[in-house]
mmCIF file of the N, C-alpha and C atoms, coordinates in Angstrom:
data_MODEL
# 
_entry.id   MODEL 
# 
loop_
_atom_site.group_PDB 
_atom_site.id 
_atom_site.type_symbol 
_atom_site.label_atom_id 
_atom_site.label_alt_id 
_atom_site.label_comp_id 
_atom_site.label_asym_id 
_atom_site.label_entity_id 
_atom_site.label_seq_id 
_atom_site.pdbx_PDB_ins_code 
_atom_site.Cartn_x 
_atom_site.Cartn_y 
_atom_site.Cartn_z 
_atom_site.occupancy 
_atom_site.B_iso_or_equiv 
_atom_site.pdbx_formal_charge 
_atom_site.auth_seq_id 
_atom_site.auth_comp_id 
_atom_site.auth_asym_id 
_atom_site.auth_atom_id 
_atom_site.pdbx_PDB_model_num 
ATOM 1   N N  . VAL A 1 1  ? 85.519 82.003  92.706  1.00 0.00 ? 1  VAL A N  1 
ATOM 2   C CA . VAL A 1 1  ? 85.207 82.932  91.649  1.00 0.00 ? 1  VAL A CA 1 
ATOM 3   C C  . VAL A 1 1  ? 86.123 82.671  90.468  1.00 0.00 ? 1  VAL A C  1 
ATOM 4   N N  . ALA A 1 2  ? 87.414 82.475  90.767  1.00 0.00 ? 2  ALA A N  1 
ATOM 5   C CA . ALA A 1 2  ? 88.399 82.336  89.694  1.00 0.00 ? 2  ALA A CA 1 
ATOM 6   C C  . ALA A 1 2  ? 88.061 81.132  88.760  1.00 0.00 ? 2  ALA A C  1 
ATOM 7   N N  . ASN A 1 3  ? 87.494 80.073  89.288  1.00 0.00 ? 3  ASN A N  1 
ATOM 8   C CA . ASN A 1 3  ? 87.171 78.911  88.477  1.00 0.00 ? 3  ASN A CA 1 
ATOM 9   C C  . ASN A 1 3  ? 85.730 79.008  87.859  1.00 0.00 ? 3  ASN A C  1 
ATOM 10  N N  . VAL A 1 4  ? 85.011 79.989  88.246  1.00 0.00 ? 4  VAL A N  1 
ATOM 11  C CA . VAL A 1 4  ? 83.633 80.085  87.749  1.00 0.00 ? 4  VAL A CA 1 
ATOM 12  C C  . VAL A 1 4  ? 83.371 81.183  86.772  1.00 0.00 ? 4  VAL A C  1 
ATOM 13  N N  . ALA A 1 5  ? 83.941 82.366  86.988  1.00 0.00 ? 5  ALA A N  1 
ATOM 14  C CA . ALA A 1 5  ? 83.606 83.526  86.139  1.00 0.00 ? 5  ALA A CA 1 
ATOM 15  C C  . ALA A 1 5  ? 84.842 84.372  85.852  1.00 0.00 ? 5  ALA A C  1 
ATOM 16  N N  . ASP A 1 6  ? 84.828 85.027  84.737  1.00 0.00 ? 6  ASP A N  1 
ATOM 17  C CA . ASP A 1 6  ? 85.868 85.980  84.359  1.00 0.00 ? 6  ASP A CA 1 
ATOM 18  C C  . ASP A 1 6  ? 85.463 87.294  84.888  1.00 0.00 ? 6  ASP A C  1 
ATOM 19  N N  . ILE A 1 7  ? 86.015 87.775  86.019  1.00 0.00 ? 7  ILE A N  1 
ATOM 20  C CA . ILE A 1 7  ? 85.603 89.014  86.625  1.00 0.00 ? 7  ILE A CA 1 
ATOM 21  C C  . ILE A 1 7  ? 85.956 90.240  85.816  1.00 0.00 ? 7  ILE A C  1 
ATOM 22  N N  . THR A 1 8  ? 86.661 90.100  84.750  1.00 0.00 ? 8  THR A N  1 
ATOM 23  C CA . THR A 1 8  ? 86.994 91.236  83.884  1.00 0.00 ? 8  THR A CA 1 
ATOM 24  C C  . THR A 1 8  ? 86.082 91.295  82.672  1.00 0.00 ? 8  THR A C  1 
ATOM 25  N N  . ALA A 1 9  ? 85.266 90.292  82.474  1.00 0.00 ? 9  ALA A N  1 
ATOM 26  C CA . ALA A 1 9  ? 84.320 90.254  81.344  1.00 0.00 ? 9  ALA A CA 1 
ATOM 27  C C  . ALA A 1 9  ? 83.397 91.454  81.318  1.00 0.00 ? 9  ALA A C  1 
ATOM 28  N N  . LYS A 1 10 ? 83.059 91.943  80.141  1.00 0.00 ? 10 LYS A N  1 
ATOM 29  C CA . LYS A 1 10 ? 82.139 93.103  80.065  1.00 0.00 ? 10 LYS A CA 1 
ATOM 30  C C  . LYS A 1 10 ? 80.968 92.704  79.151  1.00 0.00 ? 10 LYS A C  1 
ATOM 31  N N  . SER A 1 11 ? 79.838 93.370  79.514  1.00 0.00 ? 11 SER A N  1 
ATOM 32  C CA . SER A 1 11 ? 78.597 93.173  78.681  1.00 0.00 ? 11 SER A CA 1 
ATOM 33  C C  . SER A 1 11 ? 78.807 94.058  77.461  1.00 0.00 ? 11 SER A C  1 
ATOM 34  N N  . SER A 1 12 ? 77.808 93.962  76.557  1.00 0.00 ? 12 SER A N  1 
ATOM 35  C CA . SER A 1 12 ? 77.909 94.792  75.311  1.00 0.00 ? 12 SER A CA 1 
ATOM 36  C C  . SER A 1 12 ? 77.895 96.262  75.617  1.00 0.00 ? 12 SER A C  1 
ATOM 37  N N  . GLU A 1 13 ? 77.396 96.632  76.821  1.00 0.00 ? 13 GLU A N  1 
ATOM 38  C CA . GLU A 1 13 ? 77.372 98.075  77.229  1.00 0.00 ? 13 GLU A CA 1 
ATOM 39  C C  . GLU A 1 13 ? 78.656 98.436  78.021  1.00 0.00 ? 13 GLU A C  1 
ATOM 40  N N  . GLY A 1 14 ? 79.494 97.425  78.197  1.00 0.00 ? 14 GLY A N  1 
ATOM 41  C CA . GLY A 1 14 ? 80.789 97.618  78.891  1.00 0.00 ? 14 GLY A CA 1 
ATOM 42  C C  . GLY A 1 14 ? 80.756 97.454  80.360  1.00 0.00 ? 14 GLY A C  1 
ATOM 43  N N  . TYR A 1 15 ? 79.664 96.955  80.908  1.00 0.00 ? 15 TYR A N  1 
ATOM 44  C CA . TYR A 1 15 ? 79.553 96.741  82.351  1.00 0.00 ? 15 TYR A CA 1 
ATOM 45  C C  . TYR A 1 15 ? 80.177 95.410  82.815  1.00 0.00 ? 15 TYR A C  1 
ATOM 46  N N  . THR A 1 16 ? 80.816 95.428  83.939  1.00 0.00 ? 16 THR A N  1 
ATOM 47  C CA . THR A 1 16 ? 81.427 94.256  84.539  1.00 0.00 ? 16 THR A CA 1 
ATOM 48  C C  . THR A 1 16 ? 80.572 93.676  85.601  1.00 0.00 ? 16 THR A C  1 
ATOM 49  N N  . LEU A 1 17 ? 80.944 92.527  86.106  1.00 0.00 ? 17 LEU A N  1 
ATOM 50  C CA . LEU A 1 17 ? 80.224 91.921  87.259  1.00 0.00 ? 17 LEU A CA 1 
ATOM 51  C C  . LEU A 1 17 ? 80.215 92.884  88.443  1.00 0.00 ? 17 LEU A C  1 
ATOM 52  N N  . LEU A 1 18 ? 81.260 93.658  88.576  1.00 0.00 ? 18 LEU A N  1 
ATOM 53  C CA . LEU A 1 18 ? 81.313 94.597  89.705  1.00 0.00 ? 18 LEU A CA 1 
ATOM 54  C C  . LEU A 1 18 ? 80.242 95.738  89.513  1.00 0.00 ? 18 LEU A C  1 
ATOM 55  N N  . HIS A 1 19 ? 80.129 96.213  88.256  1.00 0.00 ? 19 HIS A N  1 
ATOM 56  C CA . HIS A 1 19 ? 79.079 97.226  88.022  1.00 0.00 ? 19 HIS A CA 1 
ATOM 57  C C  . HIS A 1 19 ? 77.687 96.689  88.428  1.00 0.00 ? 19 HIS A C  1 
ATOM 58  N N  . TYR A 1 20 ? 77.325 95.448  87.983  1.00 0.00 ? 20 TYR A N  1 
ATOM 59  C CA . TYR A 1 20 ? 76.059 94.876  88.272  1.00 0.00 ? 20 TYR A CA 1 
ATOM 60  C C  . TYR A 1 20 ? 75.896 94.575  89.767  1.00 0.00 ? 20 TYR A C  1 
ATOM 61  N N  . SER A 1 21 ? 76.911 94.100  90.436  1.00 0.00 ? 21 SER A N  1 
ATOM 62  C CA . SER A 1 21 ? 76.827 93.814  91.876  1.00 0.00 ? 21 SER A CA 1 
ATOM 63  C C  . SER A 1 21 ? 76.614 95.071  92.667  1.00 0.00 ? 21 SER A C  1 
ATOM 64  N N  . VAL A 1 22 ? 77.370 96.108  92.295  1.00 0.00 ? 22 VAL A N  1 
ATOM 65  C CA . VAL A 1 22 ? 77.223 97.409  92.963  1.00 0.00 ? 22 VAL A CA 1 
ATOM 66  C C  . VAL A 1 22 ? 75.775 97.957  92.775  1.00 0.00 ? 22 VAL A C  1 
ATOM 67  N N  . LYS A 1 23 ? 75.309 97.857  91.528  1.00 0.00 ? 23 LYS A N  1 
ATOM 68  C CA . LYS A 1 23 ? 73.969 98.331  91.216  1.00 0.00 ? 23 LYS A CA 1 
ATOM 69  C C  . LYS A 1 23 ? 72.881 97.658  91.998  1.00 0.00 ? 23 LYS A C  1 
ATOM 70  N N  . ASN A 1 24 ? 73.089 96.347  92.209  1.00 0.00 ? 24 ASN A N  1 
ATOM 71  C CA . ASN A 1 24 ? 72.138 95.564  92.978  1.00 0.00 ? 24 ASN A CA 1 
ATOM 72  C C  . ASN A 1 24 ? 72.319 95.647  94.488  1.00 0.00 ? 24 ASN A C  1 
ATOM 73  N N  . GLY A 1 25 ? 73.331 96.377  94.938  1.00 0.00 ? 25 GLY A N  1 
ATOM 74  C CA . GLY A 1 25 ? 73.606 96.568  96.378  1.00 0.00 ? 25 GLY A CA 1 
ATOM 75  C C  . GLY A 1 25 ? 74.018 95.284  97.088  1.00 0.00 ? 25 GLY A C  1 
ATOM 76  N N  . ASN A 1 26 ? 74.693 94.358  96.346  1.00 0.00 ? 26 ASN A N  1 
ATOM 77  C CA . ASN A 1 26 ? 75.054 93.117  96.984  1.00 0.00 ? 26 ASN A CA 1 
ATOM 78  C C  . ASN A 1 26 ? 76.452 93.279  97.574  1.00 0.00 ? 26 ASN A C  1 
ATOM 79  N N  . ASP A 1 27 ? 76.474 93.736  98.810  1.00 0.00 ? 27 ASP A N  1 
ATOM 80  C CA . ASP A 1 27 ? 77.722 94.042  99.529  1.00 0.00 ? 27 ASP A CA 1 
ATOM 81  C C  . ASP A 1 27 ? 78.747 92.905  99.525  1.00 0.00 ? 27 ASP A C  1 
ATOM 82  N N  . GLU A 1 28 ? 78.244 91.686  99.854  1.00 0.00 ? 28 GLU A N  1 
ATOM 83  C CA . GLU A 1 28 ? 79.153 90.582  99.975  1.00 0.00 ? 28 GLU A CA 1 
ATOM 84  C C  . GLU A 1 28 ? 79.830 90.210  98.643  1.00 0.00 ? 28 GLU A C  1 
ATOM 85  N N  . ILE A 1 29 ? 79.041 90.242  97.559  1.00 0.00 ? 29 ILE A N  1 
ATOM 86  C CA . ILE A 1 29 ? 79.605 89.957  96.242  1.00 0.00 ? 29 ILE A CA 1 
ATOM 87  C C  . ILE A 1 29 ? 80.560 91.056  95.801  1.00 0.00 ? 29 ILE A C  1 
ATOM 88  N N  . VAL A 1 30 ? 80.218 92.301  96.069  1.00 0.00 ? 30 VAL A N  1 
ATOM 89  C CA . VAL A 1 30 ? 81.137 93.403  95.775  1.00 0.00 ? 30 VAL A CA 1 
ATOM 90  C C  . VAL A 1 30 ? 82.435 93.191  96.427  1.00 0.00 ? 30 VAL A C  1 
ATOM 91  N N  . GLU A 1 31 ? 82.427 92.906  97.738  1.00 0.00 ? 31 GLU A N  1 
ATOM 92  C CA . GLU A 1 31 ? 83.683 92.676  98.450  1.00 0.00 ? 31 GLU A CA 1 
ATOM 93  C C  . GLU A 1 31 ? 84.443 91.485  97.934  1.00 0.00 ? 31 GLU A C  1 
ATOM 94  N N  . LEU A 1 32 ? 83.780 90.419  97.586  1.00 0.00 ? 32 LEU A N  1 
ATOM 95  C CA . LEU A 1 32 ? 84.408 89.253  97.021  1.00 0.00 ? 32 LEU A CA 1 
ATOM 96  C C  . LEU A 1 32 ? 85.062 89.557  95.694  1.00 0.00 ? 32 LEU A C  1 
ATOM 97  N N  . LEU A 1 33 ? 84.354 90.270  94.802  1.00 0.00 ? 33 LEU A N  1 
ATOM 98  C CA . LEU A 1 33 ? 84.903 90.613  93.526  1.00 0.00 ? 33 LEU A CA 1 
ATOM 99  C C  . LEU A 1 33 ? 86.148 91.489  93.680  1.00 0.00 ? 33 LEU A C  1 
ATOM 100 N N  . ILE A 1 34 ? 86.085 92.461  94.556  1.00 0.00 ? 34 ILE A N  1 
ATOM 101 C CA . ILE A 1 34 ? 87.252 93.328  94.817  1.00 0.00 ? 34 ILE A CA 1 
ATOM 102 C C  . ILE A 1 34 ? 88.427 92.481  95.325  1.00 0.00 ? 34 ILE A C  1 
ATOM 103 N N  . THR A 1 35 ? 88.183 91.627  96.298  1.00 0.00 ? 35 THR A N  1 
ATOM 104 C CA . THR A 1 35 ? 89.218 90.746  96.806  1.00 0.00 ? 35 THR A CA 1 
ATOM 105 C C  . THR A 1 35 ? 89.863 89.920  95.757  1.00 0.00 ? 35 THR A C  1 
ATOM 106 N N  . GLU A 1 36 ? 89.035 89.478  94.786  1.00 0.00 ? 36 GLU A N  1 
ATOM 107 C CA . GLU A 1 36 ? 89.565 88.643  93.720  1.00 0.00 ? 36 GLU A CA 1 
ATOM 108 C C  . GLU A 1 36 ? 90.177 89.455  92.543  1.00 0.00 ? 36 GLU A C  1 
ATOM 109 N N  . GLY A 1 37 ? 90.229 90.774  92.721  1.00 0.00 ? 37 GLY A N  1 
ATOM 110 C CA . GLY A 1 37 ? 90.945 91.577  91.727  1.00 0.00 ? 37 GLY A CA 1 
ATOM 111 C C  . GLY A 1 37 ? 90.107 92.353  90.757  1.00 0.00 ? 37 GLY A C  1 
ATOM 112 N N  . ALA A 1 38 ? 88.805 92.502  90.960  1.00 0.00 ? 38 ALA A N  1 
ATOM 113 C CA . ALA A 1 38 ? 87.942 93.287  90.081  1.00 0.00 ? 38 ALA A CA 1 
ATOM 114 C C  . ALA A 1 38 ? 88.462 94.746  90.013  1.00 0.00 ? 38 ALA A C  1 
ATOM 115 N N  . ASP A 1 39 ? 88.427 95.329  88.895  1.00 0.00 ? 39 ASP A N  1 
ATOM 116 C CA . ASP A 1 39 ? 88.824 96.691  88.671  1.00 0.00 ? 39 ASP A CA 1 
ATOM 117 C C  . ASP A 1 39 ? 87.792 97.673  89.154  1.00 0.00 ? 39 ASP A C  1 
ATOM 118 N N  . ILE A 1 40 ? 88.047 98.356  90.261  1.00 0.00 ? 40 ILE A N  1 
ATOM 119 C CA . ILE A 1 40 ? 87.057 99.305  90.816  1.00 0.00 ? 40 ILE A CA 1 
ATOM 120 C C  . ILE A 1 40 ? 86.921 100.575 89.948  1.00 0.00 ? 40 ILE A C  1 
ATOM 121 N N  . GLU A 1 41 ? 87.823 100.760 88.970  1.00 0.00 ? 41 GLU A N  1 
ATOM 122 C CA . GLU A 1 41 ? 87.772 101.874 88.099  1.00 0.00 ? 41 GLU A CA 1 
ATOM 123 C C  . GLU A 1 41 ? 87.393 101.443 86.639  1.00 0.00 ? 41 GLU A C  1 
ATOM 124 N N  . ALA A 1 42 ? 86.875 100.270 86.506  1.00 0.00 ? 42 ALA A N  1 
ATOM 125 C CA . ALA A 1 42 ? 86.440 99.804  85.175  1.00 0.00 ? 42 ALA A CA 1 
ATOM 126 C C  . ALA A 1 42 ? 85.366 100.706 84.618  1.00 0.00 ? 42 ALA A C  1 
ATOM 127 N N  . LYS A 1 43 ? 85.518 101.132 83.348  1.00 0.00 ? 43 LYS A N  1 
ATOM 128 C CA . LYS A 1 43 ? 84.566 102.040 82.769  1.00 0.00 ? 43 LYS A CA 1 
ATOM 129 C C  . LYS A 1 43 ? 83.662 101.346 81.759  1.00 0.00 ? 43 LYS A C  1 
ATOM 130 N N  . SER A 1 44 ? 82.433 101.669 81.780  1.00 0.00 ? 44 SER A N  1 
ATOM 131 C CA . SER A 1 44 ? 81.470 101.159 80.809  1.00 0.00 ? 44 SER A CA 1 
ATOM 132 C C  . SER A 1 44 ? 81.719 101.943 79.446  1.00 0.00 ? 44 SER A C  1 
ATOM 133 N N  . ASN A 1 45 ? 80.930 101.610 78.437  1.00 0.00 ? 45 ASN A N  1 
ATOM 134 C CA . ASN A 1 45 ? 81.011 102.282 77.220  1.00 0.00 ? 45 ASN A CA 1 
ATOM 135 C C  . ASN A 1 45 ? 80.680 103.801 77.350  1.00 0.00 ? 45 ASN A C  1 
ATOM 136 N N  . ARG A 1 46 ? 80.019 104.192 78.452  1.00 0.00 ? 46 ARG A N  1 
ATOM 137 C CA . ARG A 1 46 ? 79.669 105.563 78.691  1.00 0.00 ? 46 ARG A CA 1 
ATOM 138 C C  . ARG A 1 46 ? 80.561 106.134 79.765  1.00 0.00 ? 46 ARG A C  1 
ATOM 139 N N  . ASP A 1 47 ? 81.701 105.484 80.040  1.00 0.00 ? 47 ASP A N  1 
ATOM 140 C CA . ASP A 1 47 ? 82.721 105.906 81.009  1.00 0.00 ? 47 ASP A CA 1 
ATOM 141 C C  . ASP A 1 47 ? 82.192 105.913 82.439  1.00 0.00 ? 47 ASP A C  1 
ATOM 142 N N  . GLU A 1 48 ? 81.220 105.106 82.766  1.00 0.00 ? 48 GLU A N  1 
ATOM 143 C CA . GLU A 1 48 ? 80.646 105.031 84.112  1.00 0.00 ? 48 GLU A CA 1 
ATOM 144 C C  . GLU A 1 48 ? 81.476 103.923 84.902  1.00 0.00 ? 48 GLU A C  1 
ATOM 145 N N  . THR A 1 49 ? 81.969 104.294 86.040  1.00 0.00 ? 49 THR A N  1 
ATOM 146 C CA . THR A 1 49 ? 82.646 103.337 86.917  1.00 0.00 ? 49 THR A CA 1 
ATOM 147 C C  . THR A 1 49 ? 81.619 102.727 87.836  1.00 0.00 ? 49 THR A C  1 
ATOM 148 N N  . PRO A 1 50 ? 81.950 101.641 88.543  1.00 0.00 ? 50 PRO A N  1 
ATOM 149 C CA . PRO A 1 50 ? 81.022 101.020 89.450  1.00 0.00 ? 50 PRO A CA 1 
ATOM 150 C C  . PRO A 1 50 ? 80.461 102.015 90.484  1.00 0.00 ? 50 PRO A C  1 
ATOM 151 N N  . LEU A 1 51 ? 81.291 103.007 90.872  1.00 0.00 ? 51 LEU A N  1 
ATOM 152 C CA . LEU A 1 51 ? 80.858 103.924 91.900  1.00 0.00 ? 51 LEU A CA 1 
ATOM 153 C C  . LEU A 1 51 ? 79.597 104.734 91.471  1.00 0.00 ? 51 LEU A C  1 
ATOM 154 N N  . PHE A 1 52 ? 79.387 104.935 90.168  1.00 0.00 ? 52 PHE A N  1 
ATOM 155 C CA . PHE A 1 52 ? 78.212 105.570 89.674  1.00 0.00 ? 52 PHE A CA 1 
ATOM 156 C C  . PHE A 1 52 ? 76.918 104.888 90.051  1.00 0.00 ? 52 PHE A C  1 
ATOM 157 N N  . PHE A 1 53 ? 76.987 103.607 90.362  1.00 0.00 ? 53 PHE A N  1 
ATOM 158 C CA . PHE A 1 53 ? 75.772 102.791 90.564  1.00 0.00 ? 53 PHE A CA 1 
ATOM 159 C C  . PHE A 1 53 ? 75.535 102.434 92.011  1.00 0.00 ? 53 PHE A C  1 
ATOM 160 N N  . THR A 1 54 ? 76.227 103.046 92.946  1.00 0.00 ? 54 THR A N  1 
ATOM 161 C CA . THR A 1 54 ? 76.063 102.605 94.310  1.00 0.00 ? 54 THR A CA 1 
ATOM 162 C C  . THR A 1 54 ? 74.702 102.959 94.880  1.00 0.00 ? 54 THR A C  1 
ATOM 163 N N  . VAL A 1 55 ? 74.042 102.004 95.455  1.00 0.00 ? 55 VAL A N  1 
ATOM 164 C CA . VAL A 1 55 ? 72.731 102.222 96.077  1.00 0.00 ? 55 VAL A CA 1 
ATOM 165 C C  . VAL A 1 55 ? 72.848 101.852 97.582  1.00 0.00 ? 55 VAL A C  1 
ATOM 166 N N  . SER A 1 56 ? 73.951 101.384 97.994  1.00 0.00 ? 56 SER A N  1 
ATOM 167 C CA . SER A 1 56 ? 74.144 100.961 99.349  1.00 0.00 ? 56 SER A CA 1 
ATOM 168 C C  . SER A 1 56 ? 75.257 101.829 99.965  1.00 0.00 ? 56 SER A C  1 
ATOM 169 N N  . LYS A 1 57 ? 75.014 102.381 101.127 1.00 0.00 ? 57 LYS A N  1 
ATOM 170 C CA . LYS A 1 57 ? 76.083 103.152 101.846 1.00 0.00 ? 57 LYS A CA 1 
ATOM 171 C C  . LYS A 1 57 ? 77.328 102.269 102.091 1.00 0.00 ? 57 LYS A C  1 
ATOM 172 N N  . ASN A 1 58 ? 77.093 101.028 102.413 1.00 0.00 ? 58 ASN A N  1 
ATOM 173 C CA . ASN A 1 58 ? 78.215 100.105 102.655 1.00 0.00 ? 58 ASN A CA 1 
ATOM 174 C C  . ASN A 1 58 ? 79.059 99.928  101.435 1.00 0.00 ? 58 ASN A C  1 
ATOM 175 N N  . VAL A 1 59 ? 78.406 99.716  100.283 1.00 0.00 ? 59 VAL A N  1 
ATOM 176 C CA . VAL A 1 59 ? 79.154 99.551  99.000  1.00 0.00 ? 59 VAL A CA 1 
ATOM 177 C C  . VAL A 1 59 ? 79.870 100.830 98.688  1.00 0.00 ? 59 VAL A C  1 
ATOM 178 N N  . PHE A 1 60 ? 79.244 101.963 98.816  1.00 0.00 ? 60 PHE A N  1 
ATOM 179 C CA . PHE A 1 60 ? 79.884 103.251 98.559  1.00 0.00 ? 60 PHE A CA 1 
ATOM 180 C C  . PHE A 1 60 ? 81.135 103.396 99.381  1.00 0.00 ? 60 PHE A C  1 
ATOM 181 N N  . GLU A 1 61 ? 81.000 103.157 100.701 1.00 0.00 ? 61 GLU A N  1 
ATOM 182 C CA . GLU A 1 61 ? 82.152 103.305 101.608 1.00 0.00 ? 61 GLU A CA 1 
ATOM 183 C C  . GLU A 1 61 ? 83.294 102.264 101.305 1.00 0.00 ? 61 GLU A C  1 
ATOM 184 N N  . LEU A 1 62 ? 82.892 101.042 100.874 1.00 0.00 ? 62 LEU A N  1 
ATOM 185 C CA . LEU A 1 62 ? 83.892 100.086 100.476 1.00 0.00 ? 62 LEU A CA 1 
ATOM 186 C C  . LEU A 1 62 ? 84.620 100.502 99.243  1.00 0.00 ? 62 LEU A C  1 
ATOM 187 N N  . LEU A 1 63 ? 83.918 100.969 98.258  1.00 0.00 ? 63 LEU A N  1 
ATOM 188 C CA . LEU A 1 63 ? 84.640 101.393 96.983  1.00 0.00 ? 63 LEU A CA 1 
ATOM 189 C C  . LEU A 1 63 ? 85.554 102.580 97.250  1.00 0.00 ? 63 LEU A C  1 
ATOM 190 N N  . ILE A 1 64 ? 85.124 103.545 98.061  1.00 0.00 ? 64 ILE A N  1 
ATOM 191 C CA . ILE A 1 64 ? 85.955 104.683 98.432  1.00 0.00 ? 64 ILE A CA 1 
ATOM 192 C C  . ILE A 1 64 ? 87.199 104.152 99.251  1.00 0.00 ? 64 ILE A C  1 
ATOM 193 N N  . ALA A 1 65 ? 86.970 103.299 100.185 1.00 0.00 ? 65 ALA A N  1 
ATOM 194 C CA . ALA A 1 65 ? 88.108 102.758 100.960 1.00 0.00 ? 65 ALA A CA 1 
ATOM 195 C C  . ALA A 1 65 ? 89.123 102.033 100.096 1.00 0.00 ? 65 ALA A C  1 
ATOM 196 N N  . LYS A 1 66 ? 88.681 101.418 98.977  1.00 0.00 ? 66 LYS A N  1 
ATOM 197 C CA . LYS A 1 66 ? 89.548 100.678 98.116  1.00 0.00 ? 66 LYS A CA 1 
ATOM 198 C C  . LYS A 1 66 ? 90.189 101.612 97.065  1.00 0.00 ? 66 LYS A C  1 
ATOM 199 N N  . GLY A 1 67 ? 89.820 102.900 97.112  1.00 0.00 ? 67 GLY A N  1 
ATOM 200 C CA . GLY A 1 67 ? 90.482 103.890 96.194  1.00 0.00 ? 67 GLY A CA 1 
ATOM 201 C C  . GLY A 1 67 ? 89.692 104.338 95.000  1.00 0.00 ? 67 GLY A C  1 
ATOM 202 N N  . ALA A 1 68 ? 88.395 104.069 94.974  1.00 0.00 ? 68 ALA A N  1 
ATOM 203 C CA . ALA A 1 68 ? 87.532 104.550 93.813  1.00 0.00 ? 68 ALA A CA 1 
ATOM 204 C C  . ALA A 1 68 ? 87.673 106.065 93.696  1.00 0.00 ? 68 ALA A C  1 
ATOM 205 N N  . ASN A 1 69 ? 87.744 106.509 92.477  1.00 0.00 ? 69 ASN A N  1 
ATOM 206 C CA . ASN A 1 69 ? 87.899 107.909 92.163  1.00 0.00 ? 69 ASN A CA 1 
ATOM 207 C C  . ASN A 1 69 ? 86.536 108.638 92.231  1.00 0.00 ? 69 ASN A C  1 
ATOM 208 N N  . ILE A 1 70 ? 86.337 109.407 93.293  1.00 0.00 ? 70 ILE A N  1 
ATOM 209 C CA . ILE A 1 70 ? 85.051 110.093 93.471  1.00 0.00 ? 70 ILE A CA 1 
ATOM 210 C C  . ILE A 1 70 ? 84.869 111.283 92.485  1.00 0.00 ? 70 ILE A C  1 
ATOM 211 N N  . ASN A 1 71 ? 85.910 111.635 91.801  1.00 0.00 ? 71 ASN A N  1 
ATOM 212 C CA . ASN A 1 71 ? 85.817 112.712 90.836  1.00 0.00 ? 71 ASN A CA 1 
ATOM 213 C C  . ASN A 1 71 ? 85.694 112.255 89.384  1.00 0.00 ? 71 ASN A C  1 
ATOM 214 N N  . ALA A 1 72 ? 85.559 110.941 89.137  1.00 0.00 ? 72 ALA A N  1 
ATOM 215 C CA . ALA A 1 72 ? 85.385 110.407 87.802  1.00 0.00 ? 72 ALA A CA 1 
ATOM 216 C C  . ALA A 1 72 ? 84.109 110.917 87.169  1.00 0.00 ? 72 ALA A C  1 
ATOM 217 N N  . LYS A 1 73 ? 84.136 111.201 85.921  1.00 0.00 ? 73 LYS A N  1 
ATOM 218 C CA . LYS A 1 73 ? 82.960 111.660 85.167  1.00 0.00 ? 73 LYS A CA 1 
ATOM 219 C C  . LYS A 1 73 ? 82.638 110.721 84.032  1.00 0.00 ? 73 LYS A C  1 
ATOM 220 N N  . SER A 1 74 ? 81.355 110.547 83.791  1.00 0.00 ? 74 SER A N  1 
ATOM 221 C CA . SER A 1 74 ? 80.910 109.772 82.637  1.00 0.00 ? 74 SER A CA 1 
ATOM 222 C C  . SER A 1 74 ? 81.106 110.542 81.373  1.00 0.00 ? 74 SER A C  1 
ATOM 223 N N  . SER A 1 75 ? 80.884 109.911 80.217  1.00 0.00 ? 75 SER A N  1 
ATOM 224 C CA . SER A 1 75 ? 81.029 110.650 78.975  1.00 0.00 ? 75 SER A CA 1 
ATOM 225 C C  . SER A 1 75 ? 79.950 111.711 78.810  1.00 0.00 ? 75 SER A C  1 
ATOM 226 N N  . GLU A 1 76 ? 78.961 111.649 79.652  1.00 0.00 ? 76 GLU A N  1 
ATOM 227 C CA . GLU A 1 76 ? 77.906 112.675 79.639  1.00 0.00 ? 76 GLU A CA 1 
ATOM 228 C C  . GLU A 1 76 ? 78.170 113.813 80.623  1.00 0.00 ? 76 GLU A C  1 
ATOM 229 N N  . GLY A 1 77 ? 79.315 113.717 81.275  1.00 0.00 ? 77 GLY A N  1 
ATOM 230 C CA . GLY A 1 77 ? 79.717 114.794 82.208  1.00 0.00 ? 77 GLY A CA 1 
ATOM 231 C C  . GLY A 1 77 ? 79.232 114.691 83.617  1.00 0.00 ? 77 GLY A C  1 
ATOM 232 N N  . TYR A 1 78 ? 78.646 113.539 83.979  1.00 0.00 ? 78 TYR A N  1 
ATOM 233 C CA . TYR A 1 78 ? 78.112 113.369 85.388  1.00 0.00 ? 78 TYR A CA 1 
ATOM 234 C C  . TYR A 1 78 ? 79.147 112.818 86.243  1.00 0.00 ? 78 TYR A C  1 
# 
């Protein structure tokens, strides 16, 4: 990963590779990105962390186990 992609890069909406991987439910990529140092608390332009996009119980549990803040709120108050 280190030689291929910048895991801290953000889209114009502020989403990281971790946001997209979580949203797609790709457990293996999520774990790889976290192992490589992806920020589990990275916020989008709307203050959404990757935890907001979990569609997989495994990804949800992985993010919580790694210390994701379950009380974080988006700029819209969710």
